[in-house]
C-alpha positions in Angstrom: -8.3 -22.0 11.1 -5.4 -20.7 8.7 -7.2 -22.1 5.7 -10.5 -21.1 6.6 -8.9 -17.5 7.6 -7.4 -17.3 4.5 -10.1 -18.0 2.0 -12.4 -15.5 4.2 -10.2 -12.9 3.5 -9.9 -13.8 0.1 -13.4 -13.6 -0.4 -14.0 -10.0 1.5 -10.8 -9.0 -0.7 -13.3 -10.1 -4.0 -16.5 -8.6 -2.4 -14.4 -5.4 -1.5 -13.1 -4.8 -5.3 -16.8 -5.6 -5.9 -18.2 -3.4 -4.8 -15.6 -0.8 -5.5 -15.6 -1.1 -9.2 -19.8 -1.8 -9.6 -20.6 1.0 -7.3 -22.2 3.0 -9.9 -24.4 0.1 -11.2 -27.9 -0.6 -9.7 -28.7 -0.1 -5.8 -29.9 -3.7 -5.7 -26.3 -5.0 -6.4 -24.6 -2.9 -4.2 -26.8 -3.8 -1.1 -26.7 -7.4 -2.1 -22.3 -6.6 -2.6 -22.7 -4.8 0.8 -24.1 -7.8 2.4 -21.6 -10.3 1.1 -18.6 -8.1 2.2 -20.4 -7.3 5.7 -20.9 -11.3 5.9 -17.2 -12.0 5.1 -15.4 -9.4 7.0 -17.3 -9.7 10.3 -16.0 -13.1 11.0 -12.5 -12.2 10.3 -11.9 -10.6 14.1 -12.7 -13.7 15.8 -10.8 -16.1 13.5 -7.6 -14.4 14.0 -8.7 -14.7 17.7 -8.7 -18.4 17.5 -6.0 -18.9 15.9 -4.0 -16.8 18.0 -4.7 -18.9 20.4 -3.9 -21.9 19.2 -0.6 -20.9 18.7 0.3 -19.1 22.3 0.7 -20.6 25.7 -1.7 -20.1 28.0 -0.2 -17.9 29.8 0.0 -15.5 27.2 -3.8 -15.5 25.7 -4.3 -12.1 27.9 -1.4 -10.5 26.2 -1.9 -11.9 22.7 -5.7 -11.0 22.9 -4.7 -7.5 24.1 -2.5 -6.7 20.9 -5.2 -7.8 18.8 -7.6 -5.8 20.2 -5.1 -2.6 19.9 -4.5 -3.8 15.9 -8.3 -4.1 15.2 -9.0 -0.8 17.3 -6.1 1.4 15.2 -7.6 -0.4 12.0 -10.8 0.6 12.5 -9.8 3.9 13.3 -7.9 4.4 10.4 -10.6 3.0 8.4 -13.7 5.6 9.8 -11.4 7.9 9.5 -11.7 9.2 13.1 
């Protein structure tokens, strides 16, 4: 799962950079890159949870998932700027 997570994050970074660089191009290109970026960024949380569960003892699942939710929530709040 680590390789899949790294590959997905790499794809998201590539599509995000392409969005930033090509933002002033055509609307159709912007829409296509947005779909690709969204499709690559969405599974990252699920992959992170699965990877964490692979490496955490069964008794620590709740604490580990709570920590991931906290980090993800802080990241989303910073990203949105609320």
